[in-house]
N, C-alpha and C positions, 0 to 999 in steps of 0.2 A: 413605374410611371409617376410623374410628378402630379401632386394635387394642388389645388388652389386655396388650401386652408392650412393654418398653423395655429398653435396654441401659445398663449402667453399668460404669465402671472405677474402682476405688480406685487412685489414682495413686501413683507411687513415694514421694512425700512422706508420704502417710498410712500407707502400709505401713511405711516406715522408722520413723515415730514411734509405731508400735504401735496405730494407731487402727482396725484391721480390725474387731475385735469390737464396739467402740462404734458404728461406722458401720453395720455389719450389724444391730445391735440397733435403731437408729433406722429402718432400712429395714423391718425386721420389725414394729416397733411401728406404723409407718404403714400396715400392712395389705398389704404386698407379699409375694408368694410367690416364692421363688427357684426358677426353672425350670432354671437352669444356673449353675455357679460353678466357677472354678479360679484358682489362682495360677500366674502365668507371667511371663516377661520378654520384652518386645518387642525384636526386633532393630532395627538401623537401617533395614533394608528394610521391616520391619513398620510402624514408626512413620511412615516416609515415605509408605507406601501408605495407612495408616489416616487420616492427616491431610493427604492430597493436596489436599483442598479449600483448605487454607491455604498451599499451596506458594509462592505469589507474595507472601505477606505477610512483612514484615520479621522477625517473631518465629519464623518456621518453623524455622530452624536450632536456636534455643534450645529450641523445643518438642520437636523430635526428640531432642536431647541429653538433656533432662529426662526424657522418656518412656522412654528406654532406660537411664536411670541406676540402675535397680533394679527389683525385681519389682512387678507390679501384681496386682490381683484383678479379674478380669473376671466379669460376671454378667448373666444375662438375668432380668429381674423381671417378674412378672405381677400385674396388678390392673386392675380397670375404670378406664379413663381413665389408663393407666399413664404415658404420656409426659408429659402435662401435670402430673399429680400428683407425679411424680418431680422435675420441674423446680422445682416449688414447694418440695419437701422439701430439695433441694440448695441453693437460694438463688442469688443473683446471682453471676456469674463473679468479680467483685471482692468478696472477703469483707468489705471495708469497707462495701459497699453491700448486703450480704446481710441478710435479716430475722433477727431474734433467733430462736435455736433451730434454724436451718437447719444443714445439715451444713457448708457452707462457712463460716458464721459461727463455728461451734464448732471446726472442725478445719483450716481453710485458713490459710496464713500470708501469701499474696500473690495477686495476679491470675495470676501464672505458676504458682505452686505452690498450686493451689486444691483440693487433696484428692481431687476426684472428677469424673468425666465423666458426663454424662447426655445421652442422645440428644435431639435437638431436634425430631424429627418421627417419625411412625410409619414412614415410608419409611426414614429413616436408622437407626431402631432395628432394623429387619429386616436392613439391610445390615451394620451394625456387629455385631450378634449373629452373623450368618453368617460374618463375618471371623474371629471368635474360637472359634466352636463348630461342630462338625459336627452333623448332625441327630440322631445317636445319643447326643449329650451333653446334649440338651435334653429335659427331662421335664415 
């Protein structure tokens, strides 16, 4: 059953480059309501746990290093068909392949530094949101 929530992270590259406001504006303009939001920095243990699904992949070490290199903005977003609509809004993982006007086309510099994370399923959205937020932080 589809839910109306998804999870996103503005990654260290987009935070460092000052894109927080611009990305949040695109999210807002696309009709998403922010149910939870905070700026934080992932520890090595946090990043390894969050991306454990990729632990056997050759890029895992680089991913952990990148995701711990600076602050992130974590958010839970709400909208009908949230996961699918947000995946369309952010665009392809590789910004070179992303559609014009998508967040990654506008703000990502490479496949590794692709500006933003978006949950790929309703199940993962719930897991990822719970990883970053307690129940009392979600409105």
